[in-house]
PABALUM-398292 format. One line per field, with one value per residue (C-alpha): residue number from 1; residue in three letters; z, y, x. Coordinates in Angstrom, 1 decimal, padded with zeros to 4 digits. Layout:
<rs>
k <- NUM, ...
r <- ALA, ...
Z <- Z, ...
Y <- Y, ...
X <- X, ...
</rs>
This chain:
<rs>
k <- 1, 2, 3, 4, 5, 6, 7, 8, 9, 10, 11, 12, 13, 14, 15, 16, 17, 18, 19, 20, 21, 22, 23, 24, 25, 26, 27, 28, 29, 30, 31, 32, 33, 34, 35, 36, 37, 38, 39, 40, 41, 42, 43, 44, 45, 46, 47, 48, 49, 50, 51, 52, 53, 54, 55, 56, 57, 58, 59, 60, 61, 62, 63, 64, 65, 66, 67, 68, 69, 70, 71, 72, 73, 74, 75, 76, 77, 78, 79, 80, 81, 82, 83, 84, 85, 86, 87, 88, 89, 90, 91, 92, 93, 94, 95, 96, 97, 98, 99, 100, 101, 102, 103, 104, 105, 106, 107, 108, 109, 110, 111, 112, 113, 114, 115, 116, 117, 118, 119, 120, 121, 122, 123, 124, 125, 126, 127, 128, 129, 130, 131, 132, 133, 134, 135, 136, 137, 138, 139, 140, 141, 142, 143, 144, 145, 146, 147, 148, 149, 150, 151, 152, 153, 154, 155, 156, 157, 158, 159, 160, 161, 162, 163, 164, 165, 166, 167, 168, 169, 170, 171, 172, 173, 174, 175, 176, 177, 178, 179, 180, 181, 182, 183, 184, 185, 186, 187, 188, 189, 190, 191, 192, 193, 194, 195, 196, 197, 198, 199, 200, 201, 202, 203, 204, 205, 206, 207, 208, 209, 210, 211, 212, 213, 214, 215, 216, 217, 218, 219, 220, 221, 222, 223, 224, 225, 226, 227, 228, 229, 230, 231, 232, 233, 234, 235, 236, 237, 238, 239, 240, 241, 242, 243, 244, 245, 246, 247, 248, 249, 250, 251, 252, 253, 254, 255, 256, 257, 258, 259, 260, 261, 262, 263, 264, 265, 266, 267, 268, 269, 270, 271, 272, 273, 274, 275, 276, 277, 278, 279, 280, 281, 282, 283, 284, 285, 286, 287, 288, 289, 290, 291, 292, 293, 294, 295, 296, 297, 298, 299, 300, 301, 302, 303, 304, 305, 306, 307, 308, 309, 310, 311, 312, 313, 314, 315, 316, 317, 318, 319, 320, 321, 322, 323, 324, 325, 326, 327, 328, 329, 330, 331, 332, 333, 334, 335, 336, 337, 338, 339, 340, 341, 342, 343, 344, 345, 346, 347, 348, 349, 350, 351, 352, 353, 354, 355, 356, 357, 358, 359, 360, 361, 362, 363, 364, 365, 366, 367, 368, 369, 370, 371, 372, 373, 374, 375, 376, 377, 378, 379, 380, 381, 382, 383, 384, 385, 386, 387, 388, 389, 390, 391, 392, 393, 394, 395, 396, 397, 398, 399, 400, 401, 402, 403, 404, 405, 406, 407, 408, 409, 410, 411, 412, 413, 414, 415, 416, 417, 418, 419, 420, 421, 422, 423, 424, 425, 426, 427, 428, 429, 430, 431, 432, 433, 434, 435, 436, 437, 438, 439, 440, 441, 442, 443, 444, 445, 446, 447, 448, 449, 450, 451, 452, 453, 454, 455, 456, 457, 458, 459, 460, 461, 462, 463, 464, 465, 466, 467, 468, 469, 470, 471, 472, 473, 474, 475, 476, 477, 478, 479, 480, 481, 482, 483, 484, 485, 486, 487, 488, 489, 490, 491, 492, 493, 494, 495, 496, 497, 498, 499, 500, 501, 502, 503, 504, 505, 506, 507, 508, 509, 510, 511, 512, 513, 514, 515, 516, 517, 518, 519, 520, 521, 522, 523, 524, 525, 526, 527, 528, 529, 530, 531, 532, 533, 534, 535, 536, 537, 538, 539, 540, 541, 542, 543, 544, 545, 546, 547, 548, 549, 550, 551, 552, 553, 554, 555, 556, 557, 558, 559, 560, 561, 562, 563, 564, 565, 566, 567, 568, 569, 570, 571, 572, 573, 574, 575, 576
r <- UNK, UNK, UNK, UNK, UNK, UNK, UNK, UNK, UNK, UNK, UNK, UNK, UNK, UNK, UNK, UNK, UNK, UNK, UNK, UNK, UNK, UNK, UNK, UNK, UNK, UNK, UNK, UNK, UNK, UNK, UNK, UNK, UNK, UNK, UNK, UNK, UNK, UNK, UNK, UNK, UNK, UNK, UNK, UNK, UNK, UNK, UNK, UNK, UNK, UNK, UNK, UNK, UNK, UNK, UNK, UNK, UNK, UNK, UNK, UNK, UNK, UNK, UNK, UNK, UNK, UNK, UNK, UNK, UNK, UNK, UNK, UNK, UNK, UNK, UNK, UNK, UNK, UNK, UNK, UNK, UNK, UNK, UNK, UNK, UNK, UNK, UNK, UNK, UNK, UNK, UNK, UNK, UNK, UNK, UNK, UNK, UNK, UNK, UNK, UNK, UNK, UNK, UNK, UNK, UNK, UNK, UNK, UNK, UNK, UNK, UNK, UNK, UNK, UNK, UNK, UNK, UNK, UNK, UNK, UNK, UNK, UNK, UNK, UNK, UNK, UNK, UNK, UNK, UNK, UNK, UNK, UNK, UNK, UNK, UNK, UNK, UNK, UNK, UNK, UNK, UNK, UNK, UNK, UNK, UNK, UNK, UNK, UNK, UNK, UNK, UNK, UNK, UNK, UNK, UNK, UNK, UNK, UNK, UNK, UNK, UNK, UNK, UNK, UNK, UNK, UNK, UNK, UNK, UNK, UNK, UNK, UNK, UNK, UNK, UNK, UNK, UNK, UNK, UNK, UNK, UNK, UNK, UNK, UNK, UNK, UNK, UNK, UNK, UNK, UNK, UNK, UNK, UNK, UNK, UNK, UNK, UNK, UNK, UNK, UNK, UNK, UNK, UNK, UNK, UNK, UNK, UNK, UNK, UNK, UNK, UNK, UNK, UNK, UNK, UNK, UNK, UNK, UNK, UNK, UNK, UNK, UNK, UNK, UNK, UNK, UNK, UNK, UNK, UNK, UNK, UNK, UNK, UNK, UNK, UNK, UNK, UNK, UNK, UNK, UNK, UNK, UNK, UNK, UNK, UNK, UNK, UNK, UNK, UNK, UNK, UNK, UNK, UNK, UNK, UNK, UNK, UNK, UNK, UNK, UNK, UNK, UNK, UNK, UNK, UNK, UNK, UNK, UNK, UNK, UNK, UNK, UNK, UNK, UNK, UNK, UNK, UNK, UNK, UNK, UNK, UNK, UNK, UNK, UNK, UNK, UNK, UNK, UNK, UNK, UNK, UNK, UNK, UNK, UNK, UNK, UNK, UNK, UNK, UNK, UNK, UNK, UNK, UNK, UNK, UNK, UNK, UNK, UNK, UNK, UNK, UNK, UNK, UNK, UNK, UNK, UNK, UNK, UNK, UNK, UNK, UNK, UNK, UNK, UNK, UNK, UNK, UNK, UNK, UNK, UNK, UNK, UNK, UNK, UNK, UNK, UNK, UNK, UNK, UNK, UNK, UNK, UNK, UNK, UNK, UNK, UNK, UNK, UNK, UNK, UNK, UNK, UNK, UNK, UNK, UNK, UNK, UNK, UNK, UNK, UNK, UNK, UNK, UNK, UNK, UNK, UNK, UNK, UNK, UNK, UNK, UNK, UNK, UNK, UNK, UNK, UNK, UNK, UNK, UNK, UNK, UNK, UNK, UNK, UNK, UNK, UNK, UNK, UNK, UNK, UNK, UNK, UNK, UNK, UNK, UNK, UNK, UNK, UNK, UNK, UNK, UNK, UNK, UNK, UNK, UNK, UNK, UNK, UNK, UNK, UNK, UNK, UNK, UNK, UNK, UNK, UNK, UNK, UNK, UNK, UNK, UNK, UNK, UNK, UNK, UNK, UNK, UNK, UNK, UNK, UNK, UNK, UNK, UNK, UNK, UNK, UNK, UNK, UNK, UNK, UNK, UNK, UNK, UNK, UNK, UNK, UNK, UNK, UNK, UNK, UNK, UNK, UNK, UNK, UNK, UNK, UNK, UNK, UNK, UNK, UNK, UNK, UNK, UNK, UNK, UNK, UNK, UNK, UNK, UNK, UNK, UNK, UNK, UNK, UNK, UNK, UNK, UNK, UNK, UNK, UNK, UNK, UNK, UNK, UNK, UNK, UNK, UNK, UNK, UNK, UNK, UNK, UNK, UNK, UNK, UNK, UNK, UNK, UNK, UNK, UNK, UNK, UNK, UNK, UNK, UNK, UNK, UNK, UNK, UNK, UNK, UNK, UNK, UNK, UNK, UNK, UNK, UNK, UNK, UNK, UNK, UNK, UNK, UNK, UNK, UNK, UNK, UNK, UNK, UNK, UNK, UNK, UNK, UNK, UNK, UNK, UNK, UNK, UNK, UNK, UNK, UNK, UNK, UNK, UNK, UNK, UNK, UNK, UNK, UNK, UNK, UNK, UNK, UNK, UNK, UNK, UNK, UNK, UNK, UNK, UNK, UNK, UNK, UNK, UNK, UNK, UNK, UNK, UNK, UNK, UNK, UNK, UNK, UNK, UNK, UNK, UNK
Z <- 113.0, 110.2, 108.9, 107.1, 105.2, 105.4, 103.1, 103.6, 101.0, 103.1, 106.9, 107.0, 106.1, 109.5, 111.4, 113.7, 110.9, 109.3, 112.4, 113.3, 111.8, 113.8, 116.9, 120.2, 122.3, 120.6, 120.8, 117.9, 116.5, 114.3, 112.2, 110.6, 107.9, 106.6, 103.5, 103.7, 106.3, 109.4, 112.0, 110.1, 110.1, 113.6, 115.9, 114.2, 114.1, 117.8, 118.8, 116.8, 118.1, 121.7, 121.3, 119.1, 119.8, 123.2, 123.5, 120.3, 120.2, 117.6, 116.1, 113.5, 111.7, 108.7, 105.6, 101.9, 100.8, 101.7, 100.3, 100.4, 099.4, 095.6, 095.4, 096.2, 097.6, 098.1, 099.4, 102.3, 105.2, 105.3, 108.3, 108.8, 111.5, 112.7, 114.8, 117.0, 118.1, 120.8, 121.1, 122.6, 122.5, 124.8, 124.0, 125.2, 123.8, 124.6, 123.9, 121.7, 124.3, 127.1, 129.4, 129.7, 132.9, 131.3, 128.2, 130.4, 132.4, 129.3, 127.7, 131.0, 130.7, 127.0, 126.8, 128.7, 128.5, 125.8, 123.7, 120.2, 118.3, 119.1, 116.5, 116.5, 114.9, 115.2, 114.5, 115.6, 112.5, 114.5, 114.4, 118.2, 117.4, 116.4, 120.1, 121.1, 118.8, 120.2, 123.7, 122.7, 121.3, 124.5, 126.7, 124.6, 121.8, 120.8, 120.2, 116.5, 115.9, 112.8, 112.0, 110.2, 110.6, 109.9, 106.6, 106.7, 105.1, 104.0, 102.9, 106.2, 105.9, 109.4, 110.8, 113.8, 115.5, 117.3, 119.4, 120.7, 123.1, 122.0, 119.0, 119.2, 116.6, 118.2, 119.8, 119.7, 119.6, 120.8, 120.4, 121.7, 120.2, 122.8, 122.9, 123.1, 119.7, 117.9, 115.5, 113.8, 111.3, 110.0, 106.5, 105.0, 101.2, 100.1, 096.7, 096.7, 095.2, 096.3, 093.7, 094.0, 096.9, 100.7, 101.7, 105.0, 106.2, 107.0, 108.1, 109.4, 112.0, 112.6, 109.3, 107.6, 105.8, 104.6, 103.1, 102.4, 101.8, 102.1, 099.1, 099.2, 098.8, 095.4, 094.2, 095.3, 093.0, 090.2, 090.6, 090.3, 088.2, 086.4, 086.5, 084.7, 087.4, 090.3, 088.8, 089.6, 093.3, 095.7, 093.4, 091.9, 095.4, 095.5, 092.8, 094.1, 097.9, 100.4, 101.6, 105.1, 105.5, 108.5, 107.2, 109.3, 108.9, 105.6, 105.3, 103.0, 103.3, 100.7, 100.2, 101.2, 100.3, 098.9, 100.0, 098.1, 099.5, 098.1, 101.5, 101.9, 104.4, 104.6, 105.9, 108.9, 111.2, 109.8, 112.0, 111.2, 110.5, 109.3, 106.3, 103.3, 099.7, 096.9, 096.0, 093.0, 092.3, 088.9, 088.4, 087.8, 091.1, 093.0, 091.5, 092.1, 094.5, 094.5, 098.0, 099.2, 098.0, 100.6, 103.7, 103.7, 104.9, 107.9, 109.4, 108.5, 108.0, 107.3, 106.1, 107.1, 104.8, 105.9, 102.8, 102.0, 100.2, 097.9, 096.7, 095.6, 093.9, 091.9, 091.0, 090.7, 089.4, 089.1, 092.9, 092.5, 090.9, 094.2, 096.2, 093.8, 095.2, 098.7, 097.8, 095.8, 099.1, 101.9, 102.8, 102.5, 104.6, 104.2, 104.4, 102.8, 105.3, 105.9, 107.1, 108.1, 110.9, 111.1, 112.0, 110.4, 109.4, 113.0, 114.5, 115.9, 115.5, 113.2, 111.3, 107.5, 104.5, 100.8, 102.0, 102.5, 105.9, 106.0, 109.1, 108.7, 111.4, 112.2, 115.0, 113.1, 112.2, 108.5, 106.6, 103.8, 101.2, 098.2, 094.8, 092.9, 089.4, 088.6, 087.1, 083.4, 082.5, 081.6, 082.6, 083.7, 082.8, 085.5, 086.2, 088.2, 088.1, 084.7, 083.0, 079.3, 077.1, 077.1, 080.9, 081.2, 078.8, 081.0, 084.1, 082.7, 081.4, 084.7, 086.8, 084.7, 085.1, 088.8, 089.5, 087.5, 089.6, 092.8, 091.6, 090.9, 094.3, 096.0, 094.2, 095.2, 098.8, 098.7, 097.2, 099.9, 102.6, 101.2, 101.0, 104.3, 107.9, 109.7, 112.9, 111.7, 108.3, 106.6, 104.0, 105.1, 104.4, 101.2, 099.7, 100.9, 099.5, 096.1, 095.9, 096.9, 094.0, 091.5, 092.6, 092.6, 088.8, 088.2, 090.0, 087.9, 084.6, 085.2, 088.2, 090.2, 093.9, 096.5, 100.2, 103.1, 106.8, 109.1, 112.5, 115.7, 118.8, 121.8, 124.8, 123.3, 125.3, 128.4, 127.1, 126.7, 130.1, 131.9, 130.1, 128.5, 124.9, 124.1, 125.0, 123.1, 120.0, 120.6, 120.5, 117.2, 115.7, 117.0, 115.4, 112.1, 112.2, 112.8, 109.8, 107.6, 108.6, 108.4, 105.3, 101.9, 099.3, 097.3, 100.3, 101.2, 104.9, 106.2, 109.1, 108.5, 111.4, 115.1, 116.3, 113.2, 110.5, 107.1, 105.0, 101.3, 099.9, 096.1, 094.3, 097.6, 098.2, 101.5, 103.1, 102.4, 103.8, 107.0, 107.4, 107.0, 109.5, 112.1, 111.7, 112.1, 115.2, 116.8, 116.0, 117.5, 120.6, 121.2, 121.2, 124.3, 124.4, 127.2, 129.0, 132.2, 133.5, 132.8, 130.0, 127.6, 126.0, 123.3, 121.3, 118.1, 116.7, 112.9, 110.4, 107.0, 103.9, 100.2, 097.1, 095.5, 092.8, 092.1, 095.5, 095.5, 097.8, 100.4, 100.6, 101.0, 103.9, 105.5, 105.4, 107.0, 109.7, 110.5, 110.9, 113.1, 115.3, 115.6, 116.6, 119.4, 120.7, 120.7, 123.2, 121.2, 120.1, 117.3, 113.6, 112.0
Y <- 018.7, 021.0, 024.3, 027.1, 029.9, 033.5, 036.1, 039.9, 042.4, 045.4, 045.9, 047.3, 043.9, 042.5, 042.4, 040.1, 038.6, 037.0, 034.9, 034.2, 030.7, 029.6, 027.6, 029.5, 026.3, 024.5, 025.0, 027.2, 028.2, 031.2, 031.7, 035.2, 036.2, 039.8, 040.7, 044.5, 047.2, 045.2, 047.8, 048.6, 044.9, 043.7, 045.9, 045.3, 041.6, 041.5, 043.4, 041.3, 038.0, 039.1, 039.8, 036.9, 034.1, 034.8, 031.1, 031.2, 031.5, 033.9, 033.3, 035.8, 037.4, 039.6, 037.5, 037.6, 035.7, 033.1, 029.7, 029.3, 025.6, 025.9, 029.7, 032.1, 035.5, 038.3, 041.0, 041.5, 039.2, 035.5, 033.6, 029.9, 028.9, 025.3, 023.7, 020.8, 018.0, 016.4, 018.7, 022.1, 024.9, 026.9, 030.0, 032.2, 035.4, 036.0, 038.8, 037.6, 038.8, 036.9, 035.2, 031.4, 031.3, 033.1, 030.8, 027.7, 028.8, 029.4, 026.0, 024.2, 025.5, 024.7, 021.3, 019.0, 015.2, 015.4, 018.2, 017.0, 020.2, 023.5, 026.2, 029.0, 032.4, 034.7, 038.4, 038.2, 038.9, 038.3, 034.5, 034.0, 031.6, 029.1, 028.9, 028.6, 025.7, 023.9, 024.3, 022.9, 019.8, 019.3, 019.6, 017.8, 015.8, 014.1, 017.3, 018.3, 021.9, 023.9, 027.6, 030.6, 033.9, 037.0, 038.7, 042.5, 043.9, 047.2, 050.4, 050.6, 046.9, 046.2, 042.7, 041.4, 038.6, 039.0, 037.3, 038.3, 040.9, 041.9, 042.8, 042.2, 043.3, 041.3, 038.2, 034.6, 033.5, 029.9, 027.9, 024.3, 021.8, 019.2, 016.1, 012.3, 011.9, 014.4, 013.1, 015.2, 014.8, 017.3, 017.0, 019.4, 019.8, 021.5, 020.3, 022.3, 021.0, 022.0, 023.2, 023.8, 022.9, 023.3, 026.9, 028.5, 031.8, 033.8, 037.2, 037.8, 039.8, 038.5, 039.1, 040.8, 038.5, 040.2, 037.2, 033.5, 031.6, 035.0, 036.5, 038.9, 037.6, 039.4, 038.0, 034.5, 034.8, 036.2, 033.3, 030.6, 032.2, 035.2, 038.9, 039.1, 037.0, 038.7, 042.0, 040.8, 040.5, 040.4, 039.0, 036.3, 034.8, 033.7, 031.2, 030.6, 030.8, 029.7, 026.1, 024.9, 021.1, 019.1, 015.8, 016.1, 019.7, 021.6, 025.3, 028.2, 031.9, 034.6, 038.0, 041.0, 043.8, 044.1, 046.8, 048.7, 046.5, 043.3, 042.2, 041.3, 041.3, 038.0, 037.0, 035.1, 035.2, 033.6, 032.8, 032.8, 029.3, 028.0, 025.6, 026.6, 025.9, 027.6, 025.9, 025.8, 024.6, 024.6, 024.8, 021.0, 020.2, 022.6, 021.2, 017.6, 016.3, 012.7, 013.2, 012.7, 009.0, 008.4, 009.5, 006.4, 006.0, 008.2, 009.8, 013.4, 015.6, 018.9, 020.2, 023.5, 024.8, 027.2, 028.1, 030.6, 033.9, 033.1, 030.0, 032.0, 034.5, 031.8, 029.7, 032.4, 030.9, 027.5, 027.3, 025.8, 022.7, 022.3, 022.5, 020.4, 016.9, 018.2, 020.0, 016.9, 014.9, 017.4, 020.9, 023.2, 026.3, 028.0, 031.1, 032.4, 033.9, 035.0, 031.6, 028.3, 025.9, 022.1, 018.9, 017.9, 014.4, 013.6, 014.7, 018.0, 021.2, 023.6, 026.8, 026.6, 028.9, 028.5, 025.4, 024.3, 023.0, 020.8, 020.1, 017.2, 017.1, 014.8, 013.7, 010.8, 008.2, 007.9, 006.5, 008.7, 008.0, 009.8, 008.4, 011.3, 010.8, 012.0, 015.6, 016.3, 018.0, 021.4, 024.8, 027.1, 030.8, 033.0, 036.7, 039.1, 037.9, 036.2, 034.8, 035.4, 032.7, 034.6, 034.7, 031.0, 030.2, 032.4, 030.6, 027.2, 028.5, 030.1, 027.2, 024.7, 026.8, 027.3, 023.6, 022.5, 024.9, 023.5, 020.0, 021.0, 022.6, 019.6, 017.2, 019.3, 019.3, 015.6, 015.1, 017.4, 015.2, 012.0, 013.4, 015.4, 014.3, 015.1, 016.2, 018.4, 019.5, 018.7, 015.9, 012.4, 009.3, 008.5, 011.8, 011.7, 008.2, 009.3, 012.4, 010.3, 007.9, 010.7, 012.5, 009.2, 008.9, 012.4, 011.5, 008.4, 010.2, 013.6, 012.9, 015.6, 015.3, 014.4, 014.3, 013.5, 014.4, 011.8, 013.3, 011.6, 013.6, 012.6, 011.0, 011.6, 008.8, 010.7, 013.8, 011.8, 010.2, 013.4, 015.9, 013.7, 012.8, 016.0, 018.0, 015.4, 016.3, 020.0, 019.1, 017.3, 020.3, 022.7, 020.5, 020.5, 024.3, 024.8, 022.6, 024.5, 027.8, 026.8, 024.6, 026.1, 026.5, 023.5, 021.2, 018.8, 018.4, 015.7, 013.3, 009.9, 008.3, 008.7, 011.2, 010.7, 013.4, 013.5, 016.4, 015.8, 018.1, 018.1, 019.3, 019.3, 017.6, 015.9, 018.6, 021.3, 019.0, 018.6, 022.4, 022.6, 019.8, 021.5, 024.7, 022.8, 021.0, 024.3, 025.8, 022.7, 022.8, 026.5, 025.5, 026.2, 024.7, 025.9, 023.6, 023.5, 021.0, 023.2, 024.3, 021.6, 021.5, 019.1, 018.1, 016.0, 013.6, 013.8, 011.3, 012.7, 010.6, 011.3, 009.2, 007.8, 005.2, 002.8, 003.3, 003.0, 004.8, 002.0, 002.0, 005.8, 005.5, 002.7, 004.9, 007.8, 005.5, 004.2, 007.7, 008.6, 005.6, 006.8, 010.2, 008.6, 006.4, 009.4, 011.3, 012.6, 016.2, 016.0, 015.5, 012.5
X <- 025.1, 024.3, 025.7, 023.8, 025.5, 024.4, 026.0, 025.7, 026.6, 025.5, 025.9, 022.3, 021.0, 022.1, 018.8, 016.9, 014.7, 017.7, 018.3, 014.7, 014.7, 017.8, 017.1, 017.6, 017.8, 020.6, 024.4, 025.4, 028.8, 028.8, 031.9, 032.1, 034.5, 034.7, 036.7, 036.0, 036.5, 035.5, 034.3, 031.0, 030.1, 031.2, 029.2, 025.8, 026.5, 027.5, 024.3, 021.9, 023.4, 023.3, 019.6, 018.6, 021.0, 022.6, 023.6, 025.6, 029.4, 030.8, 034.2, 035.2, 038.1, 039.0, 039.7, 040.8, 037.7, 035.2, 034.2, 030.4, 030.2, 031.0, 031.1, 034.0, 033.2, 035.7, 033.4, 031.0, 030.6, 029.8, 028.5, 028.7, 026.2, 026.8, 024.0, 025.2, 022.9, 025.2, 028.2, 028.9, 031.5, 033.6, 035.7, 038.6, 040.0, 043.7, 046.1, 049.0, 051.4, 049.7, 052.2, 052.4, 050.4, 047.5, 047.6, 047.9, 044.8, 042.8, 043.8, 042.9, 039.4, 039.0, 040.8, 038.5, 038.4, 035.7, 037.4, 037.8, 038.7, 040.3, 039.6, 042.3, 041.6, 044.6, 045.2, 048.8, 051.0, 054.2, 053.8, 053.5, 050.6, 053.4, 054.4, 050.7, 050.2, 053.2, 051.9, 048.5, 050.1, 052.0, 049.0, 046.4, 048.2, 044.9, 043.0, 042.6, 043.7, 042.5, 042.2, 043.6, 045.5, 043.4, 044.1, 044.4, 041.2, 039.8, 041.6, 043.5, 044.5, 043.2, 043.2, 041.3, 039.5, 036.3, 033.6, 030.2, 031.6, 035.1, 037.4, 041.1, 043.7, 046.5, 045.1, 044.1, 040.4, 040.2, 037.0, 036.8, 034.3, 033.4, 031.2, 031.4, 029.7, 031.9, 034.6, 037.2, 040.0, 042.6, 044.1, 046.7, 047.1, 050.4, 051.7, 054.9, 058.1, 061.6, 064.1, 067.8, 070.0, 069.5, 070.2, 070.9, 069.6, 072.8, 071.4, 067.9, 066.0, 062.4, 060.5, 063.5, 065.9, 069.1, 071.0, 070.6, 073.8, 075.5, 073.6, 070.7, 067.2, 066.9, 070.2, 069.1, 066.0, 068.1, 070.5, 067.9, 065.2, 066.8, 066.6, 063.3, 061.5, 063.3, 062.0, 058.5, 059.2, 057.4, 054.6, 056.9, 057.5, 053.8, 054.7, 058.3, 058.2, 060.8, 060.2, 060.9, 060.6, 061.7, 060.2, 057.0, 056.1, 056.3, 055.6, 056.4, 057.2, 056.6, 058.0, 055.9, 058.3, 061.8, 064.3, 066.9, 069.8, 068.2, 066.8, 063.2, 060.3, 058.5, 055.1, 056.5, 059.5, 062.7, 065.7, 069.4, 070.6, 067.2, 067.5, 065.4, 065.0, 063.1, 059.8, 057.6, 054.0, 052.5, 048.7, 048.4, 050.1, 047.9, 044.8, 045.8, 043.1, 044.3, 045.6, 042.0, 042.2, 045.0, 043.0, 040.8, 037.2, 036.2, 033.1, 032.1, 029.1, 030.8, 034.2, 035.7, 038.4, 041.2, 043.1, 045.9, 045.3, 048.2, 046.5, 043.5, 045.7, 047.4, 044.4, 041.7, 038.5, 040.2, 040.2, 036.7, 038.4, 040.2, 037.0, 034.8, 035.7, 034.8, 031.6, 030.4, 030.4, 029.9, 028.8, 031.8, 032.5, 035.8, 038.0, 041.1, 043.5, 047.1, 048.2, 046.5, 046.7, 046.3, 047.9, 051.2, 052.3, 053.5, 050.2, 051.5, 049.5, 051.3, 051.2, 051.3, 051.4, 050.5, 048.5, 044.9, 043.9, 040.8, 038.8, 036.3, 033.6, 030.7, 028.4, 026.8, 029.3, 028.5, 031.4, 032.8, 035.5, 036.9, 037.7, 039.4, 040.8, 044.3, 044.2, 044.4, 047.7, 046.2, 047.4, 044.5, 044.7, 046.1, 045.7, 047.8, 051.4, 051.8, 054.9, 055.5, 057.0, 060.3, 060.3, 059.5, 062.4, 064.6, 063.5, 064.3, 067.7, 068.6, 067.3, 069.3, 072.5, 071.9, 071.2, 074.3, 076.3, 074.8, 075.6, 079.2, 079.6, 077.9, 080.3, 083.3, 082.1, 081.6, 085.1, 086.5, 084.8, 086.3, 089.8, 089.9, 090.5, 087.2, 088.9, 091.7, 090.4, 093.7, 094.4, 093.6, 095.7, 093.8, 094.7, 098.3, 098.8, 097.3, 099.6, 102.7, 102.1, 101.6, 104.7, 106.7, 105.8, 107.1, 110.3, 110.7, 110.1, 111.8, 114.1, 112.3, 113.3, 110.7, 111.0, 108.6, 108.4, 106.8, 105.7, 104.7, 103.6, 105.8, 104.0, 100.6, 099.0, 100.1, 098.3, 095.1, 095.4, 096.2, 094.0, 091.3, 090.5, 088.7, 091.8, 093.8, 091.7, 092.5, 096.2, 095.8, 093.9, 096.6, 099.2, 097.4, 096.9, 100.6, 101.5, 099.1, 100.6, 104.3, 104.6, 105.2, 102.4, 103.7, 103.8, 100.9, 100.3, 098.0, 097.1, 098.6, 096.7, 096.3, 098.9, 101.0, 101.2, 102.9, 104.2, 104.9, 107.6, 107.6, 110.8, 112.6, 116.0, 116.5, 118.7, 116.0, 113.4, 115.5, 115.6, 111.8, 111.3, 113.5, 111.5, 108.3, 109.6, 110.4, 107.0, 105.2, 107.4, 106.3, 102.6, 100.6, 097.1, 094.8, 092.4, 090.5, 093.0, 096.0, 098.3, 099.3, 102.8, 103.8, 106.8, 107.2, 109.8, 110.2, 111.7, 112.9, 113.3, 113.9, 113.3, 116.4, 117.2, 114.4, 112.8, 109.0, 106.4, 106.3, 110.1, 110.1, 107.6, 109.6, 112.7, 110.9, 109.5, 113.0, 114.3, 111.3, 112.1, 115.7, 114.5, 112.4, 115.2, 117.6, 115.5, 112.4, 111.8, 114.3, 114.6, 116.5
</rs>
């Protein structure tokens, strides 16, 4: 196989002479990428190809720019014409809103036993290609998927995909590459680093995100990066996108527009409940090509590059440093789009953003390997969105403050987990024991009274046997909720173990504690817990004890346990 590159700066230059040297008897794939108003280019191209190369398949889309081996173009139209020696192509053009039956039928035609690659060009800006990619992986898990989402181009910001007969502004153009001799490999380069804690999308509607962790998108950027950087939104989000990472699949989303209420429109759909983090990539990490050393020897004669428009915006001319290791070994043909497709770490087809998707192809099994040096730590000059020294210092200051706050909140949450009963949400035995020993020291030093109430639900085993353990858990939760609502602010209520609960009553003589216990007993007796098996009623027996003399904590608990036993033997549902 071999690929030739044709660039046109003027639509009038598209004529039959340009294509005269191309073989008319070989399978040809013509990839066309247009970074200007597309309509003036597409029709002349379609007409000439139908006359000169009717056997060729055309796969085209609007783009942000093209990679012509070691040159970047952001104007005109570039054609990459691939001639196959032993392989062939099939194609289908689907509307983005096609039903599953239509999609299944198209994929059945394209995904044959000898299909090695499925190229996907999409003009659907509503991210429905994500569902398409998942379906492809289910049907043909061994087929390599690569491609791009069309970038809106021209003054009207029109995006489309097209083949030799049709143009579609909301569709999928699927091109299968087939043949026993064809080998393919997909590699994704990302280089984004998460910063800050895990966040949850709390309010969103498709592309519009109102709040993340209950704060607006703009406030989130202010919190982590400062008001100066947030002022640069949406441009600042190209350097600091949102990161989605499930371990196998990492992708990012960037802000397209901010609204007055602090919400933001993103380049892809984001759902309520999704876990996200802010991400950052400096120039050195983006230009780190040592990832190529990890992919090992493989066969390839050509590499197709599907890269993100944001990557070109960030790197500008330095993007050639990212391409250089590839162009030193292989012919490079590429495009910058609105999103890129490839295979994630688990081998599933996926949609990415801010990334670079590489498709290595070959028909001759020549072994290829890369040996790329670690990058020098230099910071290339950037244009467009630039940070001043003052803004960089502000970012580091805000980020340090925000991360310290995140750490403090995480530690508090962890402490809460270690001291809270996971079922009921009230204090666990460890916290109760700790508080008892502290309060006993206060009693010993200042003679401040301390009483405790030890509860045991009556006939709780019968509740579990009759209504099931899940309903038994509902009873325990209702019991805990009642304690939280009824005890005083200074009291500490917790689960002592099983169906036993303990309330610590600081500065409370025994008689006052008895009155509190009686009030709690009545509240619990009035509980009615609904279940599918019927209404559940419960009662509790309570033992009351108070510190006296030189009594220690264990003796106090023993005294409460004795009184609890007496309450049980005297008929239950009472306080002793």
